[in-house]
N, C-alpha and C positions, 0 to 999 in steps of 0.2 A: 180115062181120065186123071192125069197132074194135072193139080189145083196149084200153082203158086201161091206164097202169101204175100198178103198185102204189107205194106212199107207200117202199118198201123199194127198189124195181125204183127211182123217182126220186131218194132220197138217194146208191144206189149212182152213178150218173149224175153226179151231180152231186158227186160227191166223186173220180171219176176225171177230172171237168174240170178242178175245183181242184188237184188232181194233176198233170196237164197244164201246166196254167198254170204251179206253183211249179217246175218241173222246166226251163220254156221259161227265166224268170227268173232262174235260179239259172245257167242254160249262159249267156244272153247276160250276168247281171253275171262271171261267172268268163272270158268269152272277153274284156269288155271288161277286166279288170284285167290278163289278158296281152296285148296290147295297148297299153293303154297303160306297164307298165314295157320290152315289146320295145321299141320304137319309139324313144322316148328313149335308151336303149340302145345302138340301134344307130346313132343319129344324134351321139352323144358317143364311142363307137367309132370312126366313122368320122373325126371330130374329130381327136381323138389321134393317127390315126392319119396324116393328111393333115399334120400340124405337128410330128410326130418327136416325139410325147409318147407314150414307151413304157412298160414297166412290165409288172406284176401287176393294175393297174386295167383298163388298156386291153384286155390277155387277159380279165381276170373282164365287163369288158361286151361284149366281142364273143363270147362263151359264150351269155353270157346273153341275148343280141339272138338267136343261134340256137337256144338251147333256147326260148325265146318262138314262136321262127317253126315250128316242130315242135309244139310244145303245142297254138299256133292251128290248124294243118293238120291238127292228131290224129292226125300219124306217117302220114297219106296220101302222102307223097313218099319214102318207105322202102317199098320191095317187102316186101309181106305174106309172099308163097310162093313158090318154087323156080320154079311156075311160071307166074307173073308175072313173076319176078326172067327169066327166059330167053325174054317174049314182048317182041318188036321193036318193038311199038307202045309198050309201056308207054316203055319208055327212049328211043321219039321224042318225047315228051309225059310224063313223069314227075309232073306239074301237076295232069292232068287230075282224076284223083279229088278230089284236093283242091281246086280249081276247082269243079268240080259242088254238094261237099258246101257251100262258102262261098256259093255262088249259090242254093243251095235254102233255105238259112237268113238270108238277105239279108246277110252279112257280106264278102259278093265286094268291095266300094269297100274296108273296110278291109283285107282283105288284099292289094288293090292297094297298098294307100299301105303296108304292115308289106312286102311285096316290094321292094319300088321305093324305101325309104327311106336303103337302105345306099346302093347304088349312087348314087343322083343325090343324096346326101347327101356323099359323096368326091368326087364330080365337083363339086358347091359350093364343097366346102374346096379343092379341087386347083386352081381358078380365083383363088380368094382366096390361095391360100400363095403360086400364082404369081406375080400384082397385085404382092404384097408383097415378091416378093425383086428 
């Protein structure tokens, strides 16, 4: 009993596939933009902090990096429910949900770079600042 698809069913399946691909491409582009805004903001903020260049710009860049990090991890690092907040396992590893989502969408390398860019750049700039003194 082999039933063939009608032309309307084939068209519906094709439209659904195209819509999924367009959505996937839009998500990829969105996360790429957030990544390329957030990482330089974190690095410049770390540079300004280590070389004691204060002001509103440093605060703005730090907040920009933090907001981009939250957007990139889709706010999964914030407990969504009271039950999740009361669960000790969540507090021991609050990044678990975010990292699982990143690895499912093949964004884990960018996520690791995003998470590590601020502390590593602060260490690098502190060594440079220390060597200049």
